C-alpha positions as CSV (number, residue, x, y, z in Angstrom):
1,X,0.0,0.0,0.0
2,X,1.3,3.5,-0.9
3,X,-0.2,6.5,0.8
4,X,0.2,10.0,-0.6
5,X,0.4,11.4,2.9
6,X,1.8,9.1,5.7
7,X,-0.2,11.2,8.2
8,X,-3.6,10.3,6.7
9,X,-5.0,6.9,7.7
10,X,-6.4,4.6,4.9
11,X,-9.6,2.9,5.5
12,X,-9.4,-0.9,6.3
13,X,-12.1,-3.3,7.5
14,X,-11.9,-6.0,10.1
15,X,-12.0,-9.3,8.3
16,X,-11.4,-11.5,11.3
17,X,-11.1,-11.0,15.1
18,X,-9.2,-13.7,17.0
19,X,-9.1,-13.9,20.8
20,X,-5.6,-15.0,21.6
21,X,-5.5,-14.7,25.4
22,X,-7.6,-13.0,28.1
23,X,-6.0,-9.6,27.3
24,X,-4.6,-10.2,23.8
25,X,-6.3,-10.4,20.4
26,X,-5.4,-10.4,16.7
27,X,-7.0,-8.4,13.9
28,X,-7.0,-9.4,10.3
29,X,-7.6,-6.3,8.2
30,X,-8.3,-5.8,4.5
31,X,-8.2,-2.6,2.5
32,X,-11.6,-0.9,2.1
33,X,-11.6,-0.9,-1.7
34,X,-10.5,-3.1,-4.6
35,X,-7.0,-3.1,-6.1
36,X,-5.2,-1.9,-3.0
37,X,-1.9,-3.4,-2.3
38,X,0.1,-3.8,0.9
39,X,3.5,-5.1,1.7
40,X,5.8,-5.0,4.7
41,X,9.1,-6.3,6.0
42,X,9.3,-8.4,9.2
43,X,9.7,-6.1,12.2
44,X,7.8,-3.1,10.8
45,X,4.6,-1.6,12.4
46,X,1.5,0.2,11.4
47,X,-0.4,3.0,13.2
48,X,-3.9,1.8,13.8
49,X,-6.6,4.5,14.2
50,X,-9.9,3.8,15.9
51,X,-12.2,6.5,14.7
52,X,-13.3,8.9,17.4
53,X,-10.9,7.4,20.0
54,X,-7.2,7.6,18.9
55,X,-4.3,5.9,17.3
56,X,-1.7,3.3,18.5
57,X,1.5,1.8,17.0
58,X,1.0,-2.0,16.5
59,X,3.6,-4.4,15.1
60,X,2.6,-6.4,12.0
61,X,2.4,-10.1,13.0
62,X,1.4,-11.8,9.8
63,X,3.1,-13.5,6.9
64,X,5.2,-11.1,4.8
65,X,4.7,-13.5,1.8
66,X,0.9,-13.2,2.1
67,X,0.5,-9.7,3.5
68,X,-3.3,-9.4,3.0
69,X,-5.2,-9.5,5.1
70,X,-2.7,-7.7,7.3
71,X,-2.5,-9.1,10.8
72,X,-1.8,-7.3,14.0
73,X,-1.6,-8.9,17.5
74,X,-2.7,-6.4,20.2
75,X,-2.5,-6.4,24.0
76,X,-5.1,-4.3,25.8
77,X,-3.1,-1.6,27.6
78,X,-5.1,1.7,27.2
79,X,-8.2,3.4,25.8
80,X,-7.3,2.8,22.1
81,X,-6.5,-0.8,22.4
82,X,-9.4,-1.4,24.7
83,X,-11.7,0.0,22.0
84,X,-9.9,-2.1,19.4
85,X,-10.8,-5.2,21.4
86,X,-14.5,-4.4,20.9
87,X,-14.3,-4.2,17.1
88,X,-16.6,-6.4,15.1
89,X,-16.1,-8.1,11.7
90,X,-16.8,-5.6,9.0
91,X,-16.1,-2.5,11.1
92,X,-13.7,0.2,9.8
93,X,-10.3,1.1,11.2
94,X,-7.7,3.5,9.9
95,X,-4.2,2.2,8.9
96,X,-1.0,4.2,8.4
97,X,2.1,2.4,7.4
98,X,4.1,0.3,7.3
99,X,6.8,2.2,9.2
100,X,10.2,1.6,10.6
101,X,13.2,-0.6,10.2
102,X,13.1,-4.4,10.0
103,X,14.9,-7.5,11.0
104,X,18.0,-8.1,8.8
105,X,17.0,-11.4,7.3
106,X,19.0,-11.1,4.2
107,X,22.2,-10.6,6.2
108,X,21.3,-13.6,8.4
109,X,21.3,-16.1,5.6
110,X,23.7,-18.9,6.1
111,X,23.8,-18.3,9.9
112,X,22.4,-19.7,13.0
113,X,19.4,-17.6,14.1
114,X,18.3,-17.2,17.8
115,X,15.0,-15.6,18.4
116,X,14.2,-14.4,22.0
117,X,10.8,-13.1,22.9
118,X,9.0,-12.1,26.0
119,X,5.2,-11.9,26.1
120,X,3.7,-10.0,23.2
121,X,7.2,-9.6,21.9
122,X,6.7,-12.7,19.9
123,X,4.3,-10.8,17.6
124,X,7.0,-8.8,15.8
125,X,9.1,-12.0,15.5
126,X,6.3,-14.1,14.1
127,X,6.8,-12.7,10.5
128,X,10.5,-13.8,10.8
129,X,9.3,-17.3,11.6
130,X,7.0,-17.3,8.5
131,X,9.9,-16.1,6.3
132,X,12.3,-18.7,7.7
133,X,9.7,-21.5,7.2
134,X,9.3,-20.5,3.6
135,X,13.1,-20.2,3.0
136,X,14.3,-22.8,5.5
137,X,17.3,-23.9,3.5
138,X,18.8,-20.4,3.5
139,X,19.4,-20.5,7.3
140,X,21.3,-22.9,9.6
141,X,20.0,-23.8,13.0
142,X,17.1,-21.8,14.2
143,X,16.1,-21.5,17.9
144,X,13.2,-19.7,19.6
145,X,13.3,-18.9,23.3
146,X,9.9,-17.6,24.5
147,X,8.6,-16.6,27.9
148,X,5.2,-15.5,29.2
149,X,3.6,-14.7,32.6
150,X,1.7,-18.0,32.6
151,X,0.8,-20.9,30.3
152,X,-2.5,-19.2,29.5
153,X,-0.6,-16.2,28.1
154,X,1.3,-18.2,25.5
155,X,0.6,-16.8,22.0
156,X,0.2,-18.8,18.8
157,X,0.1,-22.2,20.6
158,X,-1.2,-24.0,17.5
159,X,1.8,-22.8,15.5
160,X,4.5,-24.3,17.6
161,X,4.1,-27.7,16.0
162,X,4.4,-26.1,12.5
163,X,7.6,-24.4,13.6
164,X,9.1,-27.6,15.0
165,X,8.3,-29.5,11.8
166,X,10.4,-27.0,9.9
167,X,13.4,-27.7,12.2
168,X,12.8,-24.6,14.4
169,X,13.8,-25.5,17.9
170,X,11.3,-23.9,20.4
171,X,11.9,-23.4,24.2
172,X,9.1,-22.0,26.3
173,X,9.1,-20.8,29.9
174,X,6.6,-19.2,32.2
175,X,6.9,-17.0,35.3
176,X,4.0,-18.7,37.1
177,X,3.1,-22.3,36.4
178,X,-0.3,-23.9,36.5
179,X,-0.8,-27.4,37.9
180,X,-1.0,-28.8,34.4
181,X,2.1,-27.1,33.2
182,X,5.0,-29.5,32.6
183,X,7.4,-27.1,31.0
184,X,10.1,-24.7,32.2
185,X,9.5,-22.1,34.9
186,X,11.8,-19.1,35.0
187,X,12.9,-16.0,33.1
188,X,13.5,-15.9,29.4
189,X,17.3,-15.4,29.4
190,X,17.6,-18.7,31.3
191,X,16.5,-20.4,28.1
192,X,19.3,-19.1,25.9
193,X,21.9,-21.8,27.0
194,X,19.5,-24.4,25.6
195,X,19.6,-22.9,22.1
196,X,22.0,-24.6,19.8
197,X,24.1,-22.2,17.8
198,X,27.7,-21.4,16.8
199,X,28.4,-18.1,18.5
200,X,30.9,-17.2,15.7
201,X,28.2,-17.6,13.1
202,X,25.0,-16.6,14.8
203,X,22.6,-13.7,14.8
204,X,20.1,-12.9,17.6
205,X,16.8,-11.1,17.4
206,X,15.3,-10.0,20.7
207,X,11.9,-8.4,21.5
208,X,10.1,-7.9,24.8
209,X,10.2,-5.8,27.9
210,X,13.4,-3.7,28.2
211,X,14.5,-5.4,31.4
212,X,14.2,-8.8,29.7
213,X,16.1,-7.5,26.7
214,X,18.9,-6.2,29.0
215,X,19.5,-9.6,30.7
216,X,19.0,-11.4,27.4
217,X,21.7,-9.4,25.7
218,X,24.1,-10.1,28.6
219,X,23.3,-13.9,28.4
220,X,23.9,-14.0,24.6
221,X,27.2,-12.1,24.9
222,X,28.3,-14.5,27.6
223,X,27.7,-17.3,25.2
224,X,29.9,-15.7,22.6
225,X,27.5,-13.8,20.2
226,X,29.1,-10.6,19.2
227,X,27.2,-7.4,20.0
228,X,27.1,-6.4,16.4
229,X,25.1,-9.6,15.7
230,X,22.4,-8.8,18.3
231,X,19.3,-6.9,17.1
232,X,16.7,-5.4,19.4
233,X,13.1,-4.2,18.8
234,X,12.6,-1.0,20.9
235,X,9.0,-0.2,20.7
236,X,8.0,2.7,23.0
237,X,6.3,6.1,23.1
238,X,5.6,6.3,19.3
239,X,2.9,8.8,18.4
240,X,3.4,10.1,14.8
241,X,5.5,7.4,13.2
242,X,7.5,9.8,11.0
243,X,9.8,11.5,13.5
244,X,7.9,14.8,13.8
245,X,6.5,14.8,17.3
246,X,9.6,13.8,19.2
247,X,7.8,11.5,21.7
248,X,10.0,8.5,20.8
249,X,13.3,10.3,20.7
250,X,16.0,7.8,21.9
251,X,19.3,9.6,22.3
252,X,20.1,10.8,18.7
253,X,17.5,8.4,17.2
254,X,13.7,8.3,16.8
255,X,12.4,4.8,17.5
256,X,9.6,5.2,14.9
257,X,11.9,6.3,12.1
258,X,15.3,4.8,12.9
259,X,13.9,1.8,14.7
260,X,12.1,0.0,16.0
261,X,14.8,-2.6,15.1
262,X,18.3,-1.5,16.2
263,X,21.6,-3.2,16.1
264,X,22.7,-3.5,19.7
265,X,26.2,-2.0,19.3
266,X,24.7,1.1,17.8
267,X,22.6,1.9,20.8
268,X,24.7,0.3,23.5
269,X,25.7,3.6,25.1
270,X,22.1,4.8,25.6
271,X,20.4,1.4,26.1
272,X,21.9,1.1,29.6
273,X,21.1,4.7,30.5
274,X,18.1,5.1,32.8
275,X,15.1,7.3,31.8
276,X,16.3,8.1,28.3
């Protein structure tokens, strides 16, 4: 999709509403009109506008090889996302985008790939998994380390079998286990030693709460992955998506325009600075 003005939302319709967890849902959206095209790179986001309520930046969580309907996975955290959670099939929503940088999949070919996600941080990495499944021979070993608050908060449960059939090794942990949970209990960084990779030929993509990212980066570097081969998705405070408003300024960068995906060594100096 190409918009004349990136500040003006284009009309889309809700084609499908999927309830993922108690506070998370996915929207499949189609352009309101024939002949409209849309494409995106894994890691990019759209600005979704609920008419009469407001706008929020939401990562694209669908298949980049089948971009329509465009899929967004949303967690209810405020007025806009709460109203989104009440949208019905056929209702209108505004879409601006796609915006931002993306995961460096072309540069990752021929390497081991380690994906580390916390909570809804799996959503921006899901397009990476779609791409790898479609182009599996272009990558070496692929590992996913994923953590949530509880077993009930695990996203895309039905897709884990698909990933494993394509030789994507998946490790899952939860903060609080239920009686029926037989898996790992603990924080996400504790899973990284289980991932199989050659640190000299590996790239890592990390997305989740910043405190999780911080400890994950430390764990990966302790295992030998170089800082220039670690990529982070820093999604925070985005309002305009084009670097005008300044809400998402991050040191010399704007998260909406220069990110959300950053190479760790390029933001290392500000990543560890409080309240920036």
